[in-house]
C-alpha positions as CSV (number, residue, x, y, z in Angstrom):
1,M,152.0,85.1,85.9
2,T,152.0,88.2,83.6
3,D,149.0,90.3,82.6
4,L,146.6,89.0,80.0
5,T,147.6,90.4,76.6
6,H,144.1,90.4,74.8
7,F,142.7,93.3,77.0
8,D,143.3,97.0,76.9
9,A,143.6,99.2,80.0
10,E,139.7,99.5,80.0
11,G,139.4,95.7,79.9
12,R,138.1,95.5,76.3
13,A,139.2,92.7,74.2
14,V,141.9,93.7,71.7
15,M,144.1,91.9,69.0
16,V,147.5,92.1,70.2
17,D,149.8,94.5,68.3
18,V,152.8,92.6,67.0
19,S,154.0,95.1,64.5
20,D,157.2,95.9,66.5
21,K,158.1,92.3,67.3
22,P,161.0,90.8,65.4
23,T,160.2,88.0,62.9
24,S,161.5,84.5,64.1
25,A,161.1,80.9,63.4
26,R,158.4,79.4,65.6
27,T,157.1,76.0,66.1
28,A,154.2,74.6,68.2
29,I,153.3,70.9,69.0
30,A,150.0,70.0,70.4
31,A,148.5,66.6,71.3
32,G,145.2,65.0,72.4
33,R,143.5,61.7,72.0
34,V,140.0,60.2,71.1
35,I,139.2,57.3,73.5
36,M,136.8,54.7,72.0
37,R,135.6,51.1,72.3
38,S,138.2,48.4,71.1
39,E,135.7,47.4,68.6
40,T,135.6,51.0,67.1
41,L,139.3,51.2,67.1
42,R,139.6,47.9,65.1
43,L,137.1,49.2,62.5
44,V,139.2,52.4,62.2
45,Q,142.3,50.4,61.6
46,A,140.8,48.0,59.2
47,G,139.1,50.8,57.1
48,G,135.7,49.5,58.0
49,V,134.0,52.7,58.9
50,T,131.2,53.5,56.4
51,K,132.3,57.0,55.9
52,G,135.8,56.0,54.7
53,D,139.4,56.4,55.8
54,V,139.0,57.9,59.3
55,L,142.7,58.7,59.9
56,G,143.2,60.2,56.4
57,V,140.2,62.5,56.6
58,A,141.0,63.5,60.1
59,R,144.5,64.5,59.2
60,L,143.3,66.5,56.2
61,A,140.6,68.2,58.5
62,G,143.3,69.1,61.0
63,I,145.6,70.7,58.4
64,M,142.7,72.6,57.0
65,A,141.6,73.8,60.5
66,A,145.1,75.0,61.3
67,K,145.1,77.1,58.2
68,R,141.8,78.7,59.2
69,T,142.4,79.3,62.9
70,A,142.2,83.1,62.6
71,E,138.7,82.6,61.3
72,L,137.6,80.6,64.3
73,I,139.4,82.2,67.2
74,P,138.5,85.9,67.3
75,L,141.8,87.5,68.3
76,C,144.2,85.3,66.5
77,H,146.3,86.8,63.8
78,P,146.2,85.2,60.4
79,L,149.5,83.4,59.8
80,P,151.3,82.3,56.6
81,L,152.0,78.8,57.9
82,A,155.1,77.1,56.5
83,S,154.2,73.6,57.7
84,V,151.4,71.6,59.3
85,T,151.8,68.0,60.0
86,L,149.4,65.6,61.9
87,E,150.3,62.2,63.2
88,L,147.4,59.9,64.2
89,V,148.4,56.7,65.9
90,C,146.1,53.9,67.0
91,D,146.6,52.8,70.5
92,P,145.0,49.5,71.2
93,A,145.8,49.7,74.9
94,G,143.8,52.9,75.2
95,P,141.8,52.1,73.2
96,A,142.3,55.3,71.5
97,V,143.6,57.3,68.6
98,D,146.5,59.6,69.7
99,I,146.8,62.9,67.7
100,R,149.9,65.1,67.5
101,A,150.0,68.3,65.3
102,T,153.1,70.3,64.5
103,C,152.8,73.8,63.1
104,K,155.6,76.0,61.9
105,V,155.9,79.6,60.8
106,T,158.3,82.4,60.5
107,G,156.5,85.4,61.9
108,R,155.9,87.7,64.7
109,T,153.5,85.7,66.7
110,G,153.3,82.0,67.7
111,V,151.5,79.1,66.3
112,E,150.2,77.5,69.4
113,M,146.5,78.1,68.6
114,E,146.9,76.6,65.1
115,A,148.4,73.4,66.5
116,L,145.7,73.2,69.2
117,T,143.0,73.8,66.6
118,A,144.5,71.2,64.3
119,V,144.3,68.5,67.1
120,S,140.8,69.6,68.1
121,V,139.3,69.4,64.6
122,A,141.0,66.1,63.9
123,A,139.6,64.7,67.1
124,L,136.1,66.0,66.2
125,T,136.4,64.5,62.8
126,I,137.2,61.1,64.2
127,Y,134.2,61.4,66.5
128,D,132.0,62.5,63.5
129,M,133.2,59.6,61.3
130,C,132.7,57.0,64.1
131,K,129.6,58.2,66.0
132,A,127.4,55.8,64.2
133,V,129.0,52.8,65.9
134,D,130.2,54.5,69.1
135,R,128.6,57.6,70.6
136,G,130.3,57.1,73.9
137,M,133.9,58.2,72.4
138,R,135.6,60.8,74.5
139,I,137.9,63.7,73.2
140,E,140.7,64.1,75.9
141,A,143.9,65.8,76.9
142,I,144.2,68.4,74.2
143,H,147.2,70.3,75.3
144,L,150.2,72.3,74.2
145,V,153.2,69.9,74.2
146,H,156.0,72.3,72.9
147,K,156.5,75.8,71.7
148,S,159.7,77.5,70.5
149,G,160.7,80.8,69.0
150,G,159.7,84.4,69.9
151,K,160.5,86.5,73.0
152,S,159.1,84.0,75.5
153,G,161.5,81.2,74.2
154,T,160.9,77.5,74.5
155,Y,158.1,75.8,76.5
156,D,158.0,72.0,77.0
157,A,155.0,70.5,78.9
158,K,155.8,68.5,81.9
159,P,155.2,64.7,81.3
């Protein structure tokens, strides 16, 4: 494992200097899920949650969060995102909502944090909108699925 990049020689937190890095196309995909009762998932699918369209609002919240990641994570660089997409899929067998975010940028640093933030906030939004009927929901397995571009190349999580 390499040295941590967000600390200087004295151990102080620093923002990584990316000014000498070449610009490249970068993509990151993150995933996670919200486990809930079957009855709750049926309400989500039927649009029966009092607060409205759970999946639509969660999708927008995830996109907005990706765009504001640098404001939330202290050492993240602000990035001019080219694309943020969120897929939210109901899994009756879970029962759960599976969330997958894809972020793209052409820049000097990766978009992993933006994809992870998008999934996290989408999951929190689902919880917020459904908590009146199911406080036992669990947010699980938020992780990086794929990243490409930059010096470190491609990463794919093991299934």
